[in-house]
N, C-alpha and C positions, 0 to 999 in steps of 0.2 A: 461557405458550405451550410445547407439550412437543412436543420434538423427534419425528419418525417417520421411521425409514429406510425406504426403499422400494426395492426393483432398480431398479439404474443401467438406464433405459433413454432415447432420444432419439428423436424420431420426425422431426428433421433441424434444421439448423443457426437456434439462435437469433439475432436480431441484437444483434450487440455495443451496447451505449449506452456503456460505462465501459471505458477504454482505459489500461492502467498502462503508463508508456514508463520503461523503468530504462535513464536512458542513462549509467550511469557506475558502477563498482564500487569508485571512491573514495570514501573518507570520513576526515574527521579524528579520528572515534573511534576506538576497537580494543576492540566490545564481544563478546569472545572467546567467552563463555557462550552468547548468542542470537542474534548476527547471522543471520538467513535467509539472506541475500545471502552472507555472507562476504568484507562489505566491509570494506577498511582503507586507511591510507595509501600505500601501495605499489600499490595496484590500479589498474590500466589503466581506457580509457572504454571498450574492446571494439571491435569491428569495424565499428561501424554510424558510419558518416560523419554529420557534420549534412546534407548531401542527401539521404541514407538517410532521417533522421529526419523531413524535411522530406516529403518522397514519402508517408512512413507517416502524417504529420498530415493530408495531402492527399485519402490515400485514406480514412483514420478521419471526415475530415468526408463525405465523398462518398457513404459505404456506411451513415449514419446513428448514428456514432458521437455522443455529445453532451457528454461529458466527459471530456478526457485528465489523466492523473495523471502527473507529473512527478519521479521518484524513484530511487532510487541505492541502498547506495551515499548519498553526499549530490550531490543533482543540481545543486546552486550551482556546483559545484565545475568543469562539465564547460566547455570554454572556449567552448562555444555558447548556454547554458543560457537566457541572454536572451535572443537572437535565434529561439530554439526555442520558448519560452513568447510570444512577440509572433507568431510565425507562426499559432499555435494558435489565439491572440483574433483574429488575423485573416481566419480561416476559419470565425470563428463559432463557436467551440467553448468552452465553459467548463474552466476547469482547476484543478486543484490541484496544490499543491506539497508535495509531502511533504518537509520539511528538518528537519536536528536542532537547526535554529538558533543552533549555536555561533558562527558568524562572519554578519553580515546586512551586506553593503553598502549605501551609500544610495541607489543606482539599485535595488536590491533591493524594496527596501522603498515605491519608486514603481510598482514592477511588481506586488507585492505587492497594493497599493491599488487594482487595477482592478476595476471592479462584477464581473468573471465571473472573480474569482480567488479560493481559499480555500487555506488552510494547513492542514497536518497535522504534526506533530511528537512526541515521544517524550519522558517524562517519569517517573523512577525512583523518586525519593523528595524530601521536604522537607529531607532532611540531607544539607547538599554533601556531607559523604564517603561516603557510601554512594550518592550518585547518581554521583559521577565514580569510584569503584571499579567500578563495573559499567561505565559508557563506558569506563574506562581512559585518561581525559584531564582532569587536574587543572583547574580550573577551569570544565569544561564547565557544571555546575550553573548557577552564576552565570551564565552567559553566555546559557544557554538560557532560563532562568527571566527574566531581563531582556529579551530577547526577546520572549517571550511576555507580559508586561504589554505591552510597546510595539505589538504586535500588537494587544492588545485596547484599546489606548489612542488608535490608528488605525481600531478597526472592522472590522478586518479577520476576517473569517469564519476560527475555528481552531480544531481539534480536536485534543486531548492523550489520546493513550494512553500506559498505564501497564503494564507488566508487572509481575507479581508473579514473582518467581523462587525466593526462599528465605523460608525462616519467618522470622519478624521483620521482615519488611521493612516499612516505613513506606509501602506502598504506597496505603492509606485516608486515611494523614496527609496524601500527597501530592494524594490526589484533594480534600480537603477543601481544601488550600491553593488549588488550581488554581480551583474553585469559587468562594473569598473573592476572587480576584484578578480574576473574571468570565467567567471560558472557561466556557460554556454547554456544552461536548460535550465530558466526561472519560469515559474508559473504561478499567475495569482488564482485561487479560486474564493467563492462563498463558504461559509458554512452549509454543511449537510445535518440535515435533521435526522441524524443516528447518534447513538450513545449520549452524551452528556449533554448536546444540543438538542437532542428532542427532550431529554429528562429538562432542560433549563426552560425549554419553551411550550414544557406541557404538551408536545406534539407525539402522535404513535409515528413511527418509523413508515415511509413509503417506497415503495419502488420510483416514485416519481424523483426521488432525491440520488436515483441511482443512473448511469449515463445510458443506459439502455443498449450497451455492450456485454455487461456480466454475462458470464454464463459460457459466452461464445470464444472457447479456447482458452478461457479462464477460471478458475476457480481459488478457493481459500480453505485452508484448514484452522480452525481457533484451539486453545489451548487444552481445551476438553475433548478435541479429536472430532468437533461436528466438523464438517462440510458445508462450505458455502457460495454461493456463484462469486462472491469478494467478500473482503473485508468490509466494505461499506453495508454490503448486502447481509450481513451476520442475523440477521430477524428472518432471514429465510434458511432455515435447517434443510438441508437436501440428502443427508447422511452420515455416516459415523465410521471415521476408520480403527477406530478402537473396534470394533464388531464387524468390521469388511473390509476388503480390499477397496484400492481406489478404483480397479477394471470394475468390481460390482456395483461400489459406489455410482461411477458416470453412466452404467449401464441400467441403472434401477429405474424404477417408476417414479420415485421422491425427486428423485434429479431433473429429471423431465420436467416432471410438474413445475418445478420451482422455476427452470428454465423459461419454461412457455407463461409464466405469471409477469414477468418482466417487460416491459411496452419494449418495442425493437425502435431502435434509431437507424435511420439510413439516411445516405446523401440522396441531396435534390436529386431527380430523375430515378429514382426507384431502388436503387442499388445499393445492398448494405455495404457501410462502410467498414470494410474489411480490416484497415490498417487502425481504426481507433480503438484508444484503449489498449492497444496490443503493444508489447514492447519485441524489440529484437535483441536476440543474442547478442551480447556483450556490451548490451546500448542499457542506461536507465531507462527503465519503463516510464511511460507518458501518464500511464494511471496511478498516479500518486496516491498511495493509501489511506495516509494520514489525515486525511479528510479537510488539508488545508494544500494543496498545490494541483490538485489534477489537472490533467487537460483534458479530461473527461467530463464534460459540463453534465448536468441532470438532465436527463431525456424532456423534459418542458421547458428547458431553452433554449435558443434559437442556433449553437451550435455545438459540435462534437469535434475539436480540434483535432488534425489526424497525428499521428505518432512522431511521423519523420518524413 
């Protein structure tokens, strides 16, 4: 499939089916060279309270959202993580949890085993030393690998994203290892110029780093309530759920302006790739948000792999 960039135009707000909820900036890892959210052990949970998130989840379900993704940081570190996931399930939503799988509590395995829950995680190398160097946490390779194996053993749908960051990195070996362990969805992506990657490379975030399908049926909410077209498009504020409802944000001029600013990507032949970067209910989304495993290639690259 060949990517074609079209003139940014939007005829009206599309119904959002997939909503990323970045509920915290806290993370046990210190991925200093690529973390899109600049998360870390000293970061907080943001201005959104548990009640704020529950209200957003209720509004999402009422407006036609099908899947919410809990992400961070490390979402399981939020004090209300379990209650928020249960609330989303109780209102009928599908849930994806994007976790580093560094530590998984017994109660979380029970939660992850729900038939409408899936997992996403990051993995960097089959070499423990290389993986741990990238995450900044000794032992993270062994912990994450063991929990990936446990997820597969429990038949929990899981997708593993691998970010290729440097020459000689054992990315392909990591892919082969994951496939050998029984992970059915593994993808390799490059570093995106967002967050720590932009900072370390003294770059300004650019819409060229996005897949070209952001804001098409997809949105994200950051820990302070800011609405953006996706977590990688966090430099494009399009509203605020602390001061407005989701319906008001998606019908607002700022959302339309931000959506129109993103170069669109089409299939060869001129038709938009409606499936690109969009999840199906109950299936791990292909638009891996952790900057490191997305099937959604940046718009300037030659392909945006279809979701399913």
